[in-house]
PQR file with spaces between the fields and no chain letter, atoms N, CA, C, O and H, PARSE charges and radii, in Angstrom:
ATOM       1  N    UNK     1     124.942   49.490   19.707 -0.4000 1.5000
ATOM       2  CA   UNK     1     123.939   48.530   20.206 -0.0000 2.0000
ATOM       3  C    UNK     1     123.948   48.867   21.803  0.5500 1.7000
ATOM       4  O    UNK     1     124.901   49.219   22.499 -0.5500 1.4000
ATOM       5  N    UNK     2     122.616   48.652   22.153 -0.4000 1.5000
ATOM       6  CA   UNK     2     122.118   49.170   23.708 -0.0000 2.0000
ATOM       7  C    UNK     2     122.269   47.828   24.474  0.5500 1.7000
ATOM       8  O    UNK     2     121.877   46.709   24.140 -0.5500 1.4000
ATOM       9  H    UNK     2     121.843   48.366   21.588  0.4000 1.0000
ATOM      10  N    UNK     3     123.012   48.269   25.709 -0.4000 1.5000
ATOM      11  CA   UNK     3     123.381   47.252   26.668 -0.0000 2.0000
ATOM      12  C    UNK     3     121.982   46.780   27.401  0.5500 1.7000
ATOM      13  O    UNK     3     121.226   47.634   27.864 -0.5500 1.4000
ATOM      14  H    UNK     3     123.330   49.177   25.980  0.4000 1.0000
ATOM      15  N    UNK     4     121.650   45.240   27.490 -0.4000 1.5000
ATOM      16  CA   UNK     4     120.443   45.088   27.965 -0.0000 2.0000
ATOM      17  C    UNK     4     120.744   44.770   29.570  0.5500 1.7000
ATOM      18  O    UNK     4     121.892   44.450   29.879 -0.5500 1.4000
ATOM      19  H    UNK     4     122.264   44.546   27.115  0.4000 1.0000
ATOM      20  N    UNK     5     119.895   44.842   30.411 -0.4000 1.5000
ATOM      21  CA   UNK     5     119.642   43.824   31.395 -0.0000 2.0000
ATOM      22  C    UNK     5     118.472   42.935   31.660  0.5500 1.7000
ATOM      23  O    UNK     5     117.358   43.459   31.643 -0.5500 1.4000
ATOM      24  H    UNK     5     118.963   45.101   30.160  0.4000 1.0000
ATOM      25  N    UNK     6     118.589   41.555   31.922 -0.4000 1.5000
ATOM      26  CA   UNK     6     117.515   40.755   31.740 -0.0000 2.0000
ATOM      27  C    UNK     6     117.381   39.992   33.297  0.5500 1.7000
ATOM      28  O    UNK     6     118.380   39.569   33.879 -0.5500 1.4000
ATOM      29  H    UNK     6     119.493   41.129   31.936  0.4000 1.0000
ATOM      30  N    UNK     7     116.181   39.903   33.790 -0.4000 1.5000
ATOM      31  CA   UNK     7     115.463   39.300   34.888 -0.0000 2.0000
ATOM      32  C    UNK     7     114.744   37.918   34.512  0.5500 1.7000
ATOM      33  O    UNK     7     113.876   38.015   33.644 -0.5500 1.4000
ATOM      34  H    UNK     7     115.369   40.247   33.317  0.4000 1.0000
ATOM      35  N    UNK     8     114.949   36.845   34.962 -0.4000 1.5000
ATOM      36  CA   UNK     8     114.145   35.816   34.619 -0.0000 2.0000
ATOM      37  C    UNK     8     113.307   35.191   35.655  0.5500 1.7000
ATOM      38  O    UNK     8     113.951   35.013   36.689 -0.5500 1.4000
ATOM      39  H    UNK     8     115.654   36.767   35.666  0.4000 1.0000
ATOM      40  N    UNK     9     112.261   34.857   35.710 -0.4000 1.5000
ATOM      41  CA   UNK     9     111.592   33.914   36.594 -0.0000 2.0000
ATOM      42  C    UNK     9     111.027   32.395   36.184  0.5500 1.7000
ATOM      43  O    UNK     9     110.986   32.175   34.974 -0.5500 1.4000
ATOM      44  H    UNK     9     111.738   35.001   34.871  0.4000 1.0000
ATOM      45  N    UNK    10     110.639   31.453   36.972 -0.4000 1.5000
ATOM      46  CA   UNK    10     110.058   30.449   36.690 -0.0000 2.0000
ATOM      47  C    UNK    10     108.544   30.716   36.870  0.5500 1.7000
ATOM      48  O    UNK    10     107.971   31.346   37.759 -0.5500 1.4000
ATOM      49  H    UNK    10     110.672   31.632   37.956  0.4000 1.0000
ATOM      50  N    UNK    11     107.924   29.907   35.519 -0.4000 1.5000
ATOM      51  CA   UNK    11     106.218   29.739   35.604 -0.0000 2.0000
ATOM      52  C    UNK    11     105.936   28.576   35.523  0.5500 1.7000
ATOM      53  O    UNK    11     106.797   27.812   35.087 -0.5500 1.4000
ATOM      54  H    UNK    11     108.390   29.395   34.797  0.4000 1.0000
ATOM      55  N    UNK    12     104.573   28.036   35.934 -0.4000 1.5000
ATOM      56  CA   UNK    12     104.450   26.776   35.589 -0.0000 2.0000
ATOM      57  C    UNK    12     102.973   26.992   34.989  0.5500 1.7000
ATOM      58  O    UNK    12     102.172   27.576   35.719 -0.5500 1.4000
ATOM      59  H    UNK    12     103.873   28.657   36.288  0.4000 1.0000
ATOM      60  N    UNK    13     102.613   26.634   33.913 -0.4000 1.5000
ATOM      61  CA   UNK    13     101.465   26.697   33.104 -0.0000 2.0000
ATOM      62  C    UNK    13     100.842   25.473   33.205  0.5500 1.7000
ATOM      63  O    UNK    13     101.615   24.542   33.430 -0.5500 1.4000
ATOM      64  H    UNK    13     103.263   26.160   33.319  0.4000 1.0000
ATOM      65  N    UNK    14      99.616   25.183   33.101 -0.4000 1.5000
ATOM      66  CA   UNK    14      99.075   23.952   33.055 -0.0000 2.0000
ATOM      67  C    UNK    14      97.691   23.745   32.089  0.5500 1.7000
ATOM      68  O    UNK    14      96.715   24.451   32.342 -0.5500 1.4000
ATOM      69  H    UNK    14      98.988   25.940   32.919  0.4000 1.0000
ATOM      70  N    UNK    15      97.642   23.001   31.245 -0.4000 1.5000
ATOM      71  CA   UNK    15      96.338   22.299   30.500 -0.0000 2.0000
ATOM      72  C    UNK    15      96.085   21.156   29.981  0.5500 1.7000
ATOM      73  O    UNK    15      96.933   20.407   29.495 -0.5500 1.4000
ATOM      74  H    UNK    15      98.435   22.427   31.039  0.4000 1.0000
ATOM      75  N    UNK    16      94.706   20.916   30.061 -0.4000 1.5000
ATOM      76  CA   UNK    16      94.207   19.615   29.654 -0.0000 2.0000
ATOM      77  C    UNK    16      94.595   19.368   27.926  0.5500 1.7000
ATOM      78  O    UNK    16      94.434   18.287   27.359 -0.5500 1.4000
ATOM      79  H    UNK    16      94.018   21.525   30.455  0.4000 1.0000
ATOM      80  N    UNK    17      95.014   20.342   27.409 -0.4000 1.5000
ATOM      81  CA   UNK    17      95.084   20.450   25.760 -0.0000 2.0000
ATOM      82  C    UNK    17      96.715   19.852   25.459  0.5500 1.7000
ATOM      83  O    UNK    17      96.923   19.093   24.512 -0.5500 1.4000
ATOM      84  H    UNK    17      95.145   21.220   27.869  0.4000 1.0000
ATOM      85  N    UNK    18      97.578   20.203   26.187 -0.4000 1.5000
ATOM      86  CA   UNK    18      98.855   19.955   25.378 -0.0000 2.0000
ATOM      87  C    UNK    18      99.875   20.829   26.151  0.5500 1.7000
ATOM      88  O    UNK    18      99.621   21.915   26.672 -0.5500 1.4000
ATOM      89  H    UNK    18      97.409   20.819   26.956  0.4000 1.0000
ATOM      90  N    UNK    19     101.191   20.123   26.142 -0.4000 1.5000
ATOM      91  CA   UNK    19     102.230   20.898   26.472 -0.0000 2.0000
ATOM      92  C    UNK    19     102.481   22.684   25.658  0.5500 1.7000
ATOM      93  O    UNK    19     103.021   23.637   26.220 -0.5500 1.4000
ATOM      94  H    UNK    19     101.397   19.241   25.718  0.4000 1.0000
ATOM      95  N    UNK    20     102.108   22.676   24.747 -0.4000 1.5000
ATOM      96  CA   UNK    20     102.115   23.975   23.967 -0.0000 2.0000
ATOM      97  C    UNK    20     101.334   24.912   24.564  0.5500 1.7000
ATOM      98  O    UNK    20     101.722   26.014   24.950 -0.5500 1.4000
ATOM      99  H    UNK    20     101.670   21.902   24.291  0.4000 1.0000
ATOM     100  N    UNK    21      99.833   24.312   24.667 -0.4000 1.5000
ATOM     101  CA   UNK    21      98.932   25.522   25.200 -0.0000 2.0000
ATOM     102  C    UNK    21      99.378   25.685   26.858  0.5500 1.7000
ATOM     103  O    UNK    21      98.948   26.683   27.436 -0.5500 1.4000
ATOM     104  H    UNK    21      99.518   23.417   24.354  0.4000 1.0000
ATOM     105  N    UNK    22     100.082   24.891   27.488 -0.4000 1.5000
ATOM     106  CA   UNK    22     100.549   24.731   29.023 -0.0000 2.0000
ATOM     107  C    UNK    22     101.164   26.181   28.797  0.5500 1.7000
ATOM     108  O    UNK    22     100.629   27.144   29.346 -0.5500 1.4000
ATOM     109  H    UNK    22     100.432   24.081   27.018  0.4000 1.0000
ATOM     110  N    UNK    23     102.258   26.337   28.012 -0.4000 1.5000
ATOM     111  CA   UNK    23     103.328   27.412   27.731 -0.0000 2.0000
ATOM     112  C    UNK    23     102.591   28.501   27.524  0.5500 1.7000
ATOM     113  O    UNK    23     102.792   29.511   28.198 -0.5500 1.4000
ATOM     114  H    UNK    23     102.693   25.555   27.566  0.4000 1.0000
ATOM     115  N    UNK    24     101.753   28.458   26.684 -0.4000 1.5000
ATOM     116  CA   UNK    24     100.710   29.498   26.291 -0.0000 2.0000
ATOM     117  C    UNK    24     100.093   30.140   27.419  0.5500 1.7000
ATOM     118  O    UNK    24     100.192   31.349   27.629 -0.5500 1.4000
ATOM     119  H    UNK    24     101.590   27.637   26.137  0.4000 1.0000
ATOM     120  N    UNK    25      99.563   29.472   28.024 -0.4000 1.5000
ATOM     121  CA   UNK    25      98.486   30.000   29.375 -0.0000 2.0000
ATOM     122  C    UNK    25      99.564   30.447   30.362  0.5500 1.7000
ATOM     123  O    UNK    25      99.207   31.302   31.174 -0.5500 1.4000
ATOM     124  H    UNK    25      99.482   28.490   27.854  0.4000 1.0000
ATOM     125  N    UNK    26     100.645   30.072   30.417 -0.4000 1.5000
ATOM     126  CA   UNK    26     101.872   30.804   31.417 -0.0000 2.0000
ATOM     127  C    UNK    26     102.291   31.982   30.963  0.5500 1.7000
ATOM     128  O    UNK    26     102.138   32.913   31.754 -0.5500 1.4000
ATOM     129  H    UNK    26     100.936   29.378   29.758  0.4000 1.0000
ATOM     130  N    UNK    27     102.895   32.292   29.676 -0.4000 1.5000
ATOM     131  CA   UNK    27     103.037   33.249   29.137 -0.0000 2.0000
ATOM     132  C    UNK    27     101.790   34.194   29.047  0.5500 1.7000
ATOM     133  O    UNK    27     101.948   35.327   29.502 -0.5500 1.4000
ATOM     134  H    UNK    27     103.019   31.536   29.034  0.4000 1.0000
ATOM     135  N    UNK    28     100.722   33.909   28.584 -0.4000 1.5000
ATOM     136  CA   UNK    28      99.749   34.785   28.678 -0.0000 2.0000
ATOM     137  C    UNK    28      99.076   35.180   30.067  0.5500 1.7000
ATOM     138  O    UNK    28      98.297   36.132   30.034 -0.5500 1.4000
ATOM     139  H    UNK    28     100.593   32.989   28.215  0.4000 1.0000
ATOM     140  N    UNK    29      99.274   34.613   31.146 -0.4000 1.5000
ATOM     141  CA   UNK    29      98.948   35.170   32.303 -0.0000 2.0000
ATOM     142  C    UNK    29     100.131   36.036   32.776  0.5500 1.7000
ATOM     143  O    UNK    29      99.828   37.013   33.460 -0.5500 1.4000
ATOM     144  H    UNK    29      99.907   33.840   31.172  0.4000 1.0000
ATOM     145  N    UNK    30     101.694   35.780   32.460 -0.4000 1.5000
ATOM     146  CA   UNK    30     102.658   36.603   32.750 -0.0000 2.0000
ATOM     147  C    UNK    30     102.385   37.991   32.172  0.5500 1.7000
ATOM     148  O    UNK    30     102.616   38.976   32.873 -0.5500 1.4000
ATOM     149  H    UNK    30     101.940   34.986   31.904  0.4000 1.0000
ATOM     150  N    UNK    31     101.989   38.102   31.146 -0.4000 1.5000
ATOM     151  CA   UNK    31     101.895   39.332   30.317 -0.0000 2.0000
ATOM     152  C    UNK    31     100.936   40.061   30.752  0.5500 1.7000
ATOM     153  O    UNK    31     100.840   41.168   30.223 -0.5500 1.4000
ATOM     154  H    UNK    31     101.801   37.302   30.576  0.4000 1.0000
ATOM     155  N    UNK    32     100.195   39.793   31.547 -0.4000 1.5000
ATOM     156  CA   UNK    32      99.174   40.801   32.257 -0.0000 2.0000
ATOM     157  C    UNK    32      99.536   41.746   33.176  0.5500 1.7000
ATOM     158  O    UNK    32      99.008   42.842   33.366 -0.5500 1.4000
ATOM     159  H    UNK    32     100.272   38.893   31.977  0.4000 1.0000
ATOM     160  N    UNK    33     100.713   41.121   33.880 -0.4000 1.5000
ATOM     161  CA   UNK    33     101.745   42.182   34.709 -0.0000 2.0000
ATOM     162  C    UNK    33     103.229   42.333   34.310  0.5500 1.7000
ATOM     163  O    UNK    33     103.959   43.176   34.831 -0.5500 1.4000
ATOM     164  H    UNK    33     101.141   40.231   33.726  0.4000 1.0000
ATOM     165  N    UNK    34     103.671   41.385   33.267 -0.4000 1.5000
ATOM     166  CA   UNK    34     105.001   41.638   33.361 -0.0000 2.0000
ATOM     167  C    UNK    34     104.985   42.638   31.783  0.5500 1.7000
ATOM     168  O    UNK    34     103.950   42.816   31.141 -0.5500 1.4000
ATOM     169  H    UNK    34     103.077   40.700   32.844  0.4000 1.0000
ATOM     170  N    UNK    35     106.233   43.152   31.413 -0.4000 1.5000
ATOM     171  CA   UNK    35     106.511   43.734   30.397 -0.0000 2.0000
ATOM     172  C    UNK    35     107.793   43.596   29.541  0.5500 1.7000
ATOM     173  O    UNK    35     108.720   43.221   30.260 -0.5500 1.4000
ATOM     174  H    UNK    35     107.074   43.008   31.935  0.4000 1.0000
ATOM     175  N    UNK    36     108.094   43.738   28.493 -0.4000 1.5000
ATOM     176  CA   UNK    36     109.142   43.343   27.747 -0.0000 2.0000
ATOM     177  C    UNK    36     109.530   42.086   28.113  0.5500 1.7000
ATOM     178  O    UNK    36     110.645   42.048   28.632 -0.5500 1.4000
ATOM     179  H    UNK    36     107.341   44.042   27.910  0.4000 1.0000
ATOM     180  N    UNK    37     108.945   41.025   28.001 -0.4000 1.5000
ATOM     181  CA   UNK    37     109.487   39.647   27.810 -0.0000 2.0000
ATOM     182  C    UNK    37     110.247   39.280   26.425  0.5500 1.7000
ATOM     183  O    UNK    37     109.876   39.731   25.341 -0.5500 1.4000
ATOM     184  H    UNK    37     108.039   41.056   27.579  0.4000 1.0000
ATOM     185  N    UNK    38     111.168   38.553   26.558 -0.4000 1.5000
ATOM     186  CA   UNK    38     111.954   38.600   25.537 -0.0000 2.0000
ATOM     187  C    UNK    38     112.269   36.801   24.982  0.5500 1.7000
ATOM     188  O    UNK    38     112.619   36.459   23.852 -0.5500 1.4000
ATOM     189  H    UNK    38     111.469   38.186   27.438  0.4000 1.0000
ATOM     190  N    UNK    39     112.069   36.096   25.911 -0.4000 1.5000
ATOM     191  CA   UNK    39     112.515   34.599   25.746 -0.0000 2.0000
ATOM     192  C    UNK    39     112.000   33.775   26.722  0.5500 1.7000
ATOM     193  O    UNK    39     111.851   34.174   27.877 -0.5500 1.4000
ATOM     194  H    UNK    39     111.786   36.373   26.829  0.4000 1.0000
ATOM     195  N    UNK    40     111.598   32.201   26.218 -0.4000 1.5000
ATOM     196  CA   UNK    40     111.303   31.627   27.330 -0.0000 2.0000
ATOM     197  C    UNK    40     112.340   30.351   27.025  0.5500 1.7000
ATOM     198  O    UNK    40     112.948   30.258   25.959 -0.5500 1.4000
ATOM     199  H    UNK    40     111.720   31.877   25.280  0.4000 1.0000
ATOM     200  N    UNK    41     112.464   29.334   28.165 -0.4000 1.5000
ATOM     201  CA   UNK    41     113.002   28.276   28.028 -0.0000 2.0000
ATOM     202  C    UNK    41     112.236   27.070   28.774  0.5500 1.7000
ATOM     203  O    UNK    41     112.023   27.131   29.985 -0.5500 1.4000
ATOM     204  H    UNK    41     111.971   29.409   29.032  0.4000 1.0000
ATOM     205  N    UNK    42     111.839   25.992   28.007 -0.4000 1.5000
ATOM     206  CA   UNK    42     111.168   25.048   28.686 -0.0000 2.0000
ATOM     207  C    UNK    42     112.082   24.406   29.728  0.5500 1.7000
ATOM     208  O    UNK    42     113.264   24.603   29.445 -0.5500 1.4000
ATOM     209  H    UNK    42     112.012   25.942   27.023  0.4000 1.0000
ATOM     210  N    UNK    43     111.897   23.685   30.870 -0.4000 1.5000
ATOM     211  CA   UNK    43     112.839   23.466   31.842 -0.0000 2.0000
ATOM     212  C    UNK    43     111.965   22.109   32.562  0.5500 1.7000
ATOM     213  O    UNK    43     112.667   21.290   33.156 -0.5500 1.4000
ATOM     214  H    UNK    43     110.937   23.525   31.100  0.4000 1.0000
ATOM     215  N    UNK    44     110.782   21.916   32.528 -0.4000 1.5000
ATOM     216  CA   UNK    44     110.372   20.780   32.966 -0.0000 2.0000
ATOM     217  C    UNK    44     109.201   20.317   32.706  0.5500 1.7000
ATOM     218  O    UNK    44     108.481   21.312   32.619 -0.5500 1.4000
ATOM     219  H    UNK    44     110.211   22.582   32.046  0.4000 1.0000
ATOM     220  N    UNK    45     108.448   19.185   32.490 -0.4000 1.5000
ATOM     221  CA   UNK    45     107.424   18.887   31.720 -0.0000 2.0000
ATOM     222  C    UNK    45     106.674   17.776   32.486  0.5500 1.7000
ATOM     223  O    UNK    45     107.407   16.828   32.767 -0.5500 1.4000
ATOM     224  H    UNK    45     109.033   18.377   32.561  0.4000 1.0000
ATOM     225  N    UNK    46     105.704   17.688   32.793 -0.4000 1.5000
ATOM     226  CA   UNK    46     105.198   16.660   33.583 -0.0000 2.0000
ATOM     227  C    UNK    46     103.399   16.609   33.286  0.5500 1.7000
ATOM     228  O    UNK    46     102.795   17.530   32.736 -0.5500 1.4000
ATOM     229  H    UNK    46     105.109   18.458   32.564  0.4000 1.0000
ATOM     230  N    UNK    47     102.848   15.517   33.711 -0.4000 1.5000
ATOM     231  CA   UNK    47     101.686   15.154   33.497 -0.0000 2.0000
ATOM     232  C    UNK    47     100.783   14.501   34.286  0.5500 1.7000
ATOM     233  O    UNK    47     101.450   13.771   35.020 -0.5500 1.4000
ATOM     234  H    UNK    47     103.340   14.769   34.157  0.4000 1.0000
ATOM     235  N    UNK    48      99.544   14.365   34.545 -0.4000 1.5000
ATOM     236  CA   UNK    48      98.722   13.783   35.082 -0.0000 2.0000
ATOM     237  C    UNK    48      98.097   12.639   34.389  0.5500 1.7000
ATOM     238  O    UNK    48      97.869   12.800   33.190 -0.5500 1.4000
ATOM     239  H    UNK    48      99.002   14.958   33.949  0.4000 1.0000
ATOM     240  N    UNK    49      97.743   11.384   34.992 -0.4000 1.5000
ATOM     241  CA   UNK    49      97.500   10.301   34.496 -0.0000 2.0000
ATOM     242  C    UNK    49      96.191    9.794   34.944  0.5500 1.7000
ATOM     243  O    UNK    49      96.066    9.413   36.107 -0.5500 1.4000
ATOM     244  H    UNK    49      97.928   11.253   35.966  0.4000 1.0000
ATOM     245  N    UNK    50      95.341    9.764   34.230 -0.4000 1.5000
ATOM     246  CA   UNK    50      93.950    8.856   35.126 -0.0000 2.0000
ATOM     247  C    UNK    50      93.455    7.822   34.269  0.5500 1.7000
ATOM     248  O    UNK    50      93.358    8.088   33.071 -0.5500 1.4000
ATOM     249  H    UNK    50      95.443   10.074   33.284  0.4000 1.0000
ATOM     250  N    UNK    51      93.136    6.723   34.667 -0.4000 1.5000
ATOM     251  CA   UNK    51      92.751    5.392   33.779 -0.0000 2.0000
ATOM     252  C    UNK    51      93.673    4.950   32.569  0.5500 1.7000
ATOM     253  O    UNK    51      93.256    4.547   31.483 -0.5500 1.4000
ATOM     254  H    UNK    51      93.214    6.507   35.641  0.4000 1.0000
ATOM     255  N    UNK    52      95.144    5.113   32.981 -0.4000 1.5000
ATOM     256  CA   UNK    52      95.972    4.876   31.853 -0.0000 2.0000
ATOM     257  C    UNK    52      96.009    6.035   31.012  0.5500 1.7000
ATOM     258  O    UNK    52      96.835    5.851   30.117 -0.5500 1.4000
ATOM     259  H    UNK    52      95.483    5.441   33.863  0.4000 1.0000
ATOM     260  N    UNK    53      95.397    7.268   30.922 -0.4000 1.5000
ATOM     261  CA   UNK    53      95.407    8.682   29.959 -0.0000 2.0000
ATOM     262  C    UNK    53      96.051    9.749   30.438  0.5500 1.7000
ATOM     263  O    UNK    53      96.002   10.016   31.639 -0.5500 1.4000
ATOM     264  H    UNK    53      94.726    7.418   31.649  0.4000 1.0000
ATOM     265  N    UNK    54      96.586   10.331   29.752 -0.4000 1.5000
ATOM     266  CA   UNK    54      97.126   11.667   30.021 -0.0000 2.0000
ATOM     267  C    UNK    54      95.978   12.540   30.057  0.5500 1.7000
ATOM     268  O    UNK    54      95.282   12.695   29.054 -0.5500 1.4000
ATOM     269  H    UNK    54      96.626   10.114   28.776  0.4000 1.0000
ATOM     270  N    UNK    55      95.694   13.226   31.356 -0.4000 1.5000
ATOM     271  CA   UNK    55      94.378   13.894   31.364 -0.0000 2.0000
ATOM     272  C    UNK    55      94.697   15.466   31.806  0.5500 1.7000
ATOM     273  O    UNK    55      93.758   16.246   31.968 -0.5500 1.4000
ATOM     274  H    UNK    55      96.259   13.100   32.171  0.4000 1.0000
ATOM     275  N    UNK    56      96.241   15.936   32.014 -0.4000 1.5000
ATOM     276  CA   UNK    56      96.516   17.204   32.130 -0.0000 2.0000
ATOM     277  C    UNK    56      98.021   17.285   31.933  0.5500 1.7000
ATOM     278  O    UNK    56      98.703   16.294   32.194 -0.5500 1.4000
ATOM     279  H    UNK    56      97.003   15.303   31.883  0.4000 1.0000
ATOM     280  N    UNK    57      98.546   18.338   31.516 -0.4000 1.5000
ATOM     281  CA   UNK    57     100.015   18.991   31.217 -0.0000 2.0000
ATOM     282  C    UNK    57     100.342   19.843   32.097  0.5500 1.7000
ATOM     283  O    UNK    57      99.479   20.707   32.249 -0.5500 1.4000
ATOM     284  H    UNK    57      97.991   19.143   31.304  0.4000 1.0000
ATOM     285  N    UNK    58     101.467   19.978   32.901 -0.4000 1.5000
ATOM     286  CA   UNK    58     102.189   20.886   33.420 -0.0000 2.0000
ATOM     287  C    UNK    58     103.456   21.062   33.090  0.5500 1.7000
ATOM     288  O    UNK    58     104.281   20.149   33.079 -0.5500 1.4000
ATOM     289  H    UNK    58     102.169   19.276   32.777  0.4000 1.0000
ATOM     290  N    UNK    59     103.783   22.708   32.686 -0.4000 1.5000
ATOM     291  CA   UNK    59     105.225   22.861   32.080 -0.0000 2.0000
ATOM     292  C    UNK    59     105.505   24.013   32.559  0.5500 1.7000
ATOM     293  O    UNK    59     104.813   25.031   32.525 -0.5500 1.4000
ATOM     294  H    UNK    59     103.113   23.449   32.694  0.4000 1.0000
ATOM     295  N    UNK    60     106.838   23.807   33.148 -0.4000 1.5000
ATOM     296  CA   UNK    60     107.544   24.776   33.717 -0.0000 2.0000
ATOM     297  C    UNK    60     108.576   25.841   32.974  0.5500 1.7000
ATOM     298  O    UNK    60     109.621   25.340   32.559 -0.5500 1.4000
ATOM     299  H    UNK    60     107.400   22.981   33.176  0.4000 1.0000
ATOM     300  N    UNK    61     108.447   26.788   32.835 -0.4000 1.5000
ATOM     301  CA   UNK    61     109.197   27.823   31.815 -0.0000 2.0000
ATOM     302  C    UNK    61     109.903   28.874   32.724  0.5500 1.7000
ATOM     303  O    UNK    61     109.504   29.232   33.833 -0.5500 1.4000
ATOM     304  H    UNK    61     107.598   27.195   33.171  0.4000 1.0000
ATOM     305  N    UNK    62     110.994   29.298   32.087 -0.4000 1.5000
ATOM     306  CA   UNK    62     111.891   30.212   32.499 -0.0000 2.0000
ATOM     307  C    UNK    62     111.490   31.282   31.443  0.5500 1.7000
ATOM     308  O    UNK    62     111.573   31.082   30.231 -0.5500 1.4000
ATOM     309  H    UNK    62     111.318   29.007   31.187  0.4000 1.0000
ATOM     310  N    UNK    63     111.120   32.245   31.918 -0.4000 1.5000
ATOM     311  CA   UNK    63     110.706   33.667   31.123 -0.0000 2.0000
ATOM     312  C    UNK    63     111.739   34.720   31.179  0.5500 1.7000
ATOM     313  O    UNK    63     111.798   35.191   32.315 -0.5500 1.4000
ATOM     314  H    UNK    63     111.052   32.407   32.903  0.4000 1.0000
ATOM     315  N    UNK    64     112.536   35.231   30.393 -0.4000 1.5000
ATOM     316  CA   UNK    64     113.360   36.491   30.677 -0.0000 2.0000
ATOM     317  C    UNK    64     112.668   37.643   30.133  0.5500 1.7000
ATOM     318  O    UNK    64     112.032   37.713   29.081 -0.5500 1.4000
ATOM     319  H    UNK    64     112.489   34.848   29.470  0.4000 1.0000
ATOM     320  N    UNK    65     112.875   38.490   30.960 -0.4000 1.5000
ATOM     321  CA   UNK    65     112.475   40.027   30.437 -0.0000 2.0000
ATOM     322  C    UNK    65     113.524   40.916   30.630  0.5500 1.7000
ATOM     323  O    UNK    65     114.467   40.679   31.385 -0.5500 1.4000
ATOM     324  H    UNK    65     113.392   38.433   31.815  0.4000 1.0000
ATOM     325  N    UNK    66     113.361   42.195   29.806 -0.4000 1.5000
ATOM     326  CA   UNK    66     114.256   43.324   29.947 -0.0000 2.0000
ATOM     327  C    UNK    66     114.129   44.064   31.127  0.5500 1.7000
ATOM     328  O    UNK    66     112.954   44.045   31.494 -0.5500 1.4000
ATOM     329  H    UNK    66     112.594   42.387   29.193  0.4000 1.0000
ATOM     330  N    UNK    67     114.885   44.738   31.906 -0.4000 1.5000
ATOM     331  CA   UNK    67     114.673   45.746   32.925 -0.0000 2.0000
ATOM     332  C    UNK    67     114.560   47.108   32.416  0.5500 1.7000
ATOM     333  O    UNK    67     115.501   47.569   31.770 -0.5500 1.4000
ATOM     334  H    UNK    67     115.839   44.753   31.607  0.4000 1.0000
ATOM     335  N    UNK    68     113.818   47.601   32.570 -0.4000 1.5000
ATOM     336  CA   UNK    68     113.573   48.966   32.187 -0.0000 2.0000
ATOM     337  C    UNK    68     114.656   50.068   33.102  0.5500 1.7000
ATOM     338  O    UNK    68     114.600   51.284   32.916 -0.5500 1.4000
ATOM     339  H    UNK    68     113.053   47.226   33.094  0.4000 1.0000
């Protein structure tokens, strides 16, 4: 088994559609420049309310990736 060294960063994704889409947006954007992403952990969830309704979600995730 090979030893791995991981680095992690925090990202905040946003979406008017929901929590899962906000996470997907953050991961998709990170994938444009990061390689070997292996895991994520949701560390914070919040939203924006207008006129008593949820209009936007923000989700902060830790993303771990393997260092080459």
